[in-house]
C-alpha positions as a printed NumPy array, in Angstrom:
array([[ 16.776,  -2.976, -13.086],
       [ 18.311,  -5.475, -15.525],
       [ 18.709,  -9.094, -14.443],
       [ 22.504,  -8.872, -14.317],
       [ 22.402,  -5.756, -12.17 ],
       [ 19.758,  -7.326,  -9.929],
       [ 21.828, -10.462,  -9.334],
       [ 24.918,  -8.369,  -8.64 ],
       [ 22.995,  -6.211,  -6.134],
       [ 21.883,  -9.361,  -4.3  ],
       [ 25.46 , -10.431,  -3.553],
       [ 26.18 ,  -9.649,   0.127],
       [ 29.12 ,  -7.308,   0.685],
       [ 31.37 ,  -7.334,   3.715],
       [ 29.824,  -3.987,   4.653],
       [ 26.305,  -5.447,   4.669],
       [ 27.492,  -8.449,   6.677],
       [ 29.201,  -6.147,   9.173],
       [ 26.137,  -3.919,   9.523],
       [ 23.91 ,  -6.928,  10.061],
       [ 26.156,  -8.544,  12.654],
       [ 26.47 ,  -5.275,  14.6  ],
       [ 22.68 ,  -5.005,  14.649],
       [ 22.233,  -8.601,  15.856],
       [ 24.932,  -8.17 ,  18.49 ],
       [ 23.395,  -4.97 ,  19.852],
       [ 19.946,  -6.519,  20.23 ],
       [ 21.429,  -9.621,  21.888],
       [ 23.515,  -7.601,  24.381],
       [ 20.642,  -5.203,  25.069],
       [ 18.434,  -8.155,  26.011],
       [ 20.817,  -8.798,  28.907],
       [ 21.954,  -5.351,  30.049],
       [ 18.879,  -3.125,  29.636],
       [ 16.202,  -3.164,  32.378],
       [ 13.574,  -5.807,  31.66 ],
       [ 10.401,  -7.335,  32.983],
       [ 11.013, -11.035,  33.572],
       [  7.982, -13.055,  32.505],
       [  7.439, -16.81 ,  32.936],
       [  6.497, -18.794,  29.872],
       [  4.024, -21.639,  29.671],
       [  4.418, -24.734,  31.795],
       [  5.846, -27.462,  29.574],
       [  5.105, -31.167,  29.582],
       [  8.012, -31.892,  31.916],
       [  6.804, -29.235,  34.379],
       [  9.528, -26.69 ,  33.578],
       [  8.989, -23.067,  32.6  ],
       [ 11.272, -20.764,  30.666],
       [ 11.588, -17.135,  31.723],
       [ 11.837, -14.251,  29.275],
       [ 13.408, -10.812,  29.682],
       [ 10.946,  -8.452,  28.001],
       [ 12.707,  -5.219,  27.059],
       [ 12.099,  -5.068,  23.32 ],
       [ 10.579,  -1.578,  23.385],
       [ 13.491,  -0.162,  25.362],
       [ 15.899,  -1.899,  22.975],
       [ 14.184,  -0.297,  19.965],
       [ 14.063,   3.195,  21.498],
       [ 17.701,   3.053,  22.632],
       [ 18.845,   1.831,  19.215],
       [ 16.927,   4.557,  17.372],
       [ 18.432,   7.112,  19.766],
       [ 21.981,   5.874,  19.18 ],
       [ 21.523,   5.749,  15.409],
       [ 19.981,   9.216,  15.425],
       [ 22.946,  10.58 ,  17.393],
       [ 25.426,   8.841,  15.088],
       [ 23.63 ,  10.312,  12.071],
       [ 23.681,  13.782,  13.635],
       [ 27.434,  13.472,  14.14 ],
       [ 27.846,  12.288,  10.522],
       [ 29.174,   8.928,  11.694],
       [ 26.609,   7.011,   9.645],
       [ 24.119,   7.843,   6.915],
       [ 20.394,   7.664,   7.779],
       [ 19.902,   5.972,   4.395],
       [ 22.437,   3.26 ,   5.248],
       [ 19.925,   0.408,   4.979],
       [ 17.901,   1.897,   2.133],
       [ 21.051,   2.241,   0.016],
       [ 21.848,  -1.457,   0.547],
       [ 18.359,  -2.958,   0.415],
       [ 19.037,  -6.002,  -1.762],
       [ 22.39 ,  -6.666,  -0.09 ],
       [ 20.769,  -6.645,   3.339],
       [ 17.982,  -8.917,   2.068],
       [ 20.418, -11.545,   0.823],
       [ 22.544, -11.189,   3.961],
       [ 19.568, -11.847,   6.239],
       [ 18.481, -14.791,   4.061],
       [ 21.956, -16.321,   4.123],
       [ 22.189, -15.858,   7.893],
       [ 18.772, -17.479,   8.369],
       [ 19.765, -20.407,   6.16 ],
       [ 23.025, -21.014,   8.03 ],
       [ 21.451, -20.74 ,  11.479],
       [ 18.576, -23.062,  10.543],
       [ 21.093, -25.576,   9.192],
       [ 23.241, -25.372,  12.33 ],
       [ 20.22 , -25.808,  14.589],
       [ 19.101, -28.808,  12.553],
       [ 22.469, -30.521,  12.971],
       [ 22.729, -29.67 ,  16.672],
       [ 19.119, -30.684,  17.29 ],
       [ 19.549, -34.049,  15.583],
       [ 22.537, -34.793,  17.804],
       [ 20.846, -33.693,  21.033],
       [ 20.096, -36.327,  23.656],
       [ 18.236, -33.927,  25.949],
       [ 14.878, -35.073,  27.309],
       [ 13.841, -31.588,  28.459],
       [ 10.676, -30.395,  26.732],
       [ 12.385, -27.271,  25.366],
       [ 15.333, -29.17 ,  23.836],
       [ 14.074, -32.702,  23.134],
       [ 14.518, -33.345,  19.404],
       [ 11.399, -33.979,  17.305],
       [ 12.48 , -35.712,  14.115],
       [ 10.162, -36.887,  11.336],
       [ 12.937, -38.388,   9.214],
       [ 12.228, -35.944,   6.382],
       [ 15.366, -33.783,   6.193],
       [ 13.762, -30.849,   4.379],
       [ 10.694, -30.811,   6.622],
       [ 12.755, -31.053,   9.819],
       [ 15.12 , -28.308,   8.628],
       [ 12.184, -26.076,   7.697],
       [  9.95 , -26.71 ,  10.723],
       [ 12.765, -27.178,  13.232],
       [ 13.861, -29.974,  15.537],
       [ 13.906, -28.322,  18.983],
       [ 11.3  , -26.093,  20.608],
       [ 13.5  , -23.564,  22.412],
       [ 17.204, -23.849,  21.576],
       [ 19.538, -21.445,  23.4  ],
       [ 22.884, -19.87 ,  22.581],
       [ 25.02 , -18.249,  25.298],
       [ 21.96 , -18.106,  27.525],
       [ 19.804, -16.433,  24.862],
       [ 16.474, -17.971,  23.869],
       [ 16.961, -17.89 ,  20.1  ],
       [ 13.288, -18.064,  19.186],
       [ 12.362, -15.095,  21.372],
       [ 15.346, -12.993,  20.269],
       [ 14.759, -13.661,  16.563],
       [ 11.142, -12.526,  16.903],
       [ 12.392,  -9.338,  18.578],
       [ 15.103,  -8.761,  15.963],
       [ 12.56 ,  -9.073,  13.173],
       [ 10.124,  -6.571,  14.63 ],
       [ 12.874,  -4.042,  15.473],
       [ 14.443,  -4.446,  12.032],
       [ 11.082,  -3.593,  10.474],
       [ 11.2  ,  -0.091,  11.971],
       [ 14.878,   0.497,  11.198],
       [ 14.264,  -0.339,   7.537],
       [ 11.212,   1.934,   7.465],
       [ 13.063,   4.866,   9.01 ],
       [ 15.911,   4.486,   6.523],
       [ 13.414,   4.455,   3.643],
       [ 11.708,   7.503,   5.146],
       [ 15.001,   9.411,   5.158],
       [ 15.682,   8.298,   1.588],
       [ 12.23 ,   9.425,   0.419],
       [ 12.876,  12.906,   1.8  ],
       [ 16.265,  12.914,   0.101],
       [ 14.995,  11.944,  -3.369],
       [ 11.66 ,  13.806,  -3.218],
       [  9.123,  10.966,  -2.978],
       [  7.939,  11.874,   0.53 ],
       [  4.13 ,  11.916,   0.583],
       [  0.991,  11.464,   2.672],
       [  1.056,   7.782,   1.741],
       [  4.56 ,   7.425,   3.175],
       [  3.494,   9.261,   6.338],
       [  0.495,   6.981,   6.861],
       [  2.497,   3.816,   6.187],
       [  5.252,   4.903,   8.555],
       [  2.786,   5.826,  11.312],
       [  0.767,   2.616,  10.915],
       [  3.905,   0.493,  11.144],
       [  5.411,   2.416,  14.053],
       [  2.222,   2.324,  16.133],
       [  1.793,  -1.387,  15.462],
       [  5.39 ,  -2.237,  16.387],
       [  5.423,  -0.016,  19.475],
       [  2.208,  -1.643,  20.674],
       [  3.605,  -5.097,  19.916],
       [  6.791,  -4.46 ,  21.888],
       [  4.96 ,  -2.708,  24.733],
       [  2.956,  -5.92 ,  25.185],
       [  5.936,  -8.149,  24.408],
       [  5.16 , -10.41 ,  27.36 ],
       [  2.06 , -11.564,  25.47 ],
       [  4.405, -13.344,  23.051],
       [  4.634, -16.103,  25.647],
       [  1.051, -17.072,  24.747],
       [  1.593, -16.931,  20.965],
       [  1.451, -20.1  ,  18.876],
       [  4.993, -19.405,  17.601],
       [  6.516, -19.442,  21.081],
       [  4.362, -22.165,  22.63 ],
       [  4.152, -24.744,  19.848],
       [  6.337, -24.148,  16.793],
       [  9.864, -25.563,  16.792],
       [ 12.697, -23.299,  15.687],
       [ 13.609, -23.991,  12.085],
       [ 13.941, -21.991,   8.898],
       [ 10.205, -21.235,   8.889],
       [ 10.411, -19.156,  12.081],
       [ 13.955, -17.858,  11.597],
       [ 13.37 , -16.792,   8.004],
       [  9.905, -15.582,   8.945],
       [ 11.374, -13.242,  11.549],
       [ 14.553, -12.1  ,   9.809],
       [ 13.509, -12.135,   6.149],
       [  9.705, -12.065,   5.967],
       [  9.165,  -9.475,   8.715],
       [ 12.024,  -7.3  ,   7.475],
       [ 11.454,  -7.403,   3.724],
       [  7.921,  -8.595,   2.949],
       [  6.134,  -6.554,   5.611],
       [  8.152,  -3.496,   4.526],
       [  7.461,  -3.925,   0.822],
       [  4.993,  -1.017,   0.864],
       [  7.698,   1.338,   2.144],
       [ 10.128,   0.181,  -0.533],
       [  7.465,   0.678,  -3.199],
       [  6.53 ,   4.16 ,  -1.954],
       [ 10.208,   5.07 ,  -1.995],
       [ 10.163,   4.871,  -5.786],
       [  6.497,   5.667,  -6.497],
       [  4.869,   8.839,  -5.247],
       [  1.166,   8.268,  -4.543],
       [ -1.339,  11.074,  -4.003],
       [ -4.141,   9.893,  -1.698],
       [ -7.406,  11.812,  -1.497],
       [ -8.66 ,  12.811,   1.943],
       [-11.661,  10.402,   1.844],
       [ -9.343,   7.542,   0.832],
       [ -6.957,   8.347,   3.677],
       [ -9.854,   8.362,   6.149],
       [-11.126,   4.976,   4.967],
       [ -7.632,   3.485,   5.215],
       [ -7.257,   4.847,   8.747],
       [-10.575,   3.233,   9.737],
       [ -9.478,  -0.14 ,   8.335],
       [ -6.199,   0.198,  10.231],
       [ -7.998,   1.047,  13.472],
       [-10.298,  -1.983,  13.162],
       [ -7.238,  -4.125,  12.515],
       [ -5.366,  -2.749,  15.534],
       [ -8.321,  -3.299,  17.845],
       [ -8.879,  -6.834,  16.558],
       [ -5.249,  -7.932,  16.594],
       [ -4.073,  -6.304,  19.801],
       [ -7.401,  -6.774,  21.583],
       [ -7.745, -10.486,  20.829],
       [ -4.155, -11.26 ,  21.835],
       [ -4.565,  -9.246,  25.024],
       [ -7.79 , -11.077,  25.923],
       [ -6.153, -14.457,  25.388],
       [ -3.141, -13.51 ,  27.49 ],
       [ -5.229, -12.099,  30.328],
       [ -7.433, -15.191,  30.294],
       [ -4.381, -17.43 ,  30.666],
       [ -3.212, -15.335,  33.618],
       [ -6.638, -15.031,  35.245],
       [ -9.507, -17.143,  33.81 ],
       [-12.023, -15.054,  35.799],
       [-10.937, -11.664,  34.421],
       [-13.795,  -9.705,  32.849],
       [-14.003,  -9.655,  29.056],
       [-15.726,  -6.567,  27.664],
       [-17.064,  -5.903,  31.156],
       [-18.652,  -9.329,  31.592],
       [-17.556, -12.644,  33.143],
       [-15.959, -14.776,  30.421],
       [-17.738, -17.715,  28.877],
       [-15.421, -20.697,  29.178],
       [-15.914, -24.026,  27.428],
       [-14.867, -27.059,  29.437],
       [-12.997, -24.86 ,  31.874],
       [-10.242, -24.295,  29.276],
       [-11.355, -22.475,  26.119],
       [-12.347, -18.804,  26.037],
       [-15.56 , -18.128,  24.075],
       [-16.035, -14.466,  24.949],
       [-14.898, -11.175,  23.466],
       [-13.103, -11.524,  20.164],
       [-12.748, -15.258,  20.816],
       [-16.527, -15.55 ,  20.84 ],
       [-16.686, -14.007,  17.357],
       [-14.242, -16.376,  15.655],
       [-11.786, -19.046,  16.714],
       [ -8.866, -17.176,  15.141],
       [-10.041, -13.576,  15.185],
       [ -6.458, -12.378,  15.709],
       [ -5.703, -13.512,  12.141],
       [ -8.432, -11.223,  10.83 ],
       [ -7.033,  -8.281,  12.79 ],
       [ -3.533,  -8.978,  11.497],
       [ -4.808,  -9.238,   7.931],
       [ -6.641,  -5.898,   8.141],
       [ -3.426,  -4.313,   9.377],
       [ -1.525,  -5.663,   6.382],
       [ -4.288,  -4.501,   4.031],
       [ -4.189,  -0.969,   5.451],
       [ -0.415,  -0.863,   4.907],
       [ -0.913,  -1.804,   1.253],
       [ -3.824,   0.542,   0.651],
       [ -1.543,   3.513,   1.398],
       [  0.095,   2.659,  -1.94 ],
       [ -3.109,   3.017,  -3.943],
       [ -4.265,   0.394,  -6.436],
       [ -2.057,   1.041,  -9.455],
       [  0.179,  -1.972,  -8.83 ],
       [ -0.188,  -5.439,  -7.25 ],
       [  3.345,  -5.293,  -5.789],
       [  2.375,  -3.582,  -2.485],
       [ -0.304,  -6.259,  -2.021],
       [  2.148,  -9.159,  -1.99 ],
       [  2.16 ,  -9.045,   1.819],
       [ -1.614,  -9.396,   2.418],
       [ -1.895, -11.956,  -0.402],
       [  0.806, -14.091,   1.185],
       [ -0.891, -13.751,   4.571],
       [ -4.056, -15.375,   3.226],
       [ -2.119, -18.508,   2.294],
       [ -0.127, -18.431,   5.531],
       [ -3.145, -17.987,   7.811],
       [ -5.195, -20.68 ,   6.082],
       [ -2.311, -23.114,   6.477],
       [ -1.653, -22.232,  10.109],
       [ -5.339, -22.231,  10.984],
       [ -5.678, -25.8  ,   9.699],
       [ -2.674, -26.962,  11.723],
       [ -3.92 , -25.154,  14.807],
       [ -7.395, -26.664,  14.466],
       [ -5.972, -30.177,  14.104],
       [ -3.733, -29.731,  17.137],
       [ -6.552, -28.332,  19.287],
       [ -8.923, -31.136,  18.232],
       [ -6.329, -33.679,  19.33 ],
       [ -5.521, -31.87 ,  22.579],
       [ -9.016, -30.891,  23.786],
       [-11.097, -33.632,  22.097],
       [-14.81 , -33.278,  22.958],
       [-14.228, -29.849,  24.545],
       [-12.993, -28.625,  21.176],
       [-16.067, -30.036,  19.443],
       [-18.288, -28.14 ,  21.869],
       [-16.243, -24.966,  21.373],
       [-16.646, -25.219,  17.596],
       [-20.419, -25.418,  18.039],
       [-20.435, -22.324,  20.256],
       [-18.007, -20.437,  17.977],
       [-18.648, -21.811,  14.457],
       [-16.62 , -19.208,  12.556],
       [-12.926, -19.869,  11.956],
       [-11.492, -16.438,  11.084],
       [-14.13 , -14.099,   9.63 ],
       [-17.439, -13.945,  11.557],
       [-20.469, -14.945,   9.455],
       [-18.253, -15.594,   6.429],
       [-15.558, -18.185,   7.18 ]])
């Protein structure tokens, strides 16, 4: 695609804006009206706790059902998103930019002393806009951080399904596309099935809501994590059976590490005496879990997540670096977040953290890093 054509394709149309706003509105309304499990969040410094309606999986399934019915009735095209890929990318980026800017202005003006809304301002405009000013801003009763995370993960599957339909239409459907689609769908379904575990994630507990999280959910999750599907849409890859088996094994290890480590952390927070791998947990200073995956490395969930991203990319073969943009970016992202997490934990837990680091010396990759 020539530069002029590329720039023109990136200009949001009113159709793309309308599609995007309908999607956001549906997810927001569904969070209220669909049956949900109400889960308490962490106890904040002021003693308050937010409560979250966890119905992300039901929201995804209902939306896929409605879109499938609409497609069957010829009301919409199943390739609706795939046909407007660059438009939808720029629309989501513009929306993220505007929302982050609005939250920055509102946050700066807030006088609230509640832990979820108290402004944290460094004085650096760009940094505060990017990292966020408030921890849990709300709009019309909706926790924006939680809903943006849900929108991002649901959008991932909608984009994939549209690309799947397009690949069948243009003749690039392949084993690679099947594996990528299955890997993504299983991962997202598992993520949403255990959506309540989000309340123990670093994003929800610690990070303020700025462009980093908003853009991360609405742009990164929707267009960087789906880059393999976009690439396979225009490049037909023939995987050998042994290669497919190896990729499936890498994916399985990633799923077990990512989902298993997050589940262990969540269960430990709910019940510190719950068995880990059939044994009583080893706890450092009465606060830090050093058993299971958390006894292998201090951030083992990052390793699991990285292996997932690598398996997605490997479905595309090794003829191009483009499908590997996602796992390459994750390396930089995880190293940065790991450093911030380590610094925060050292400050919070002090000598307990020092002891934990001696018991679990590996940061992310056991016996390597």
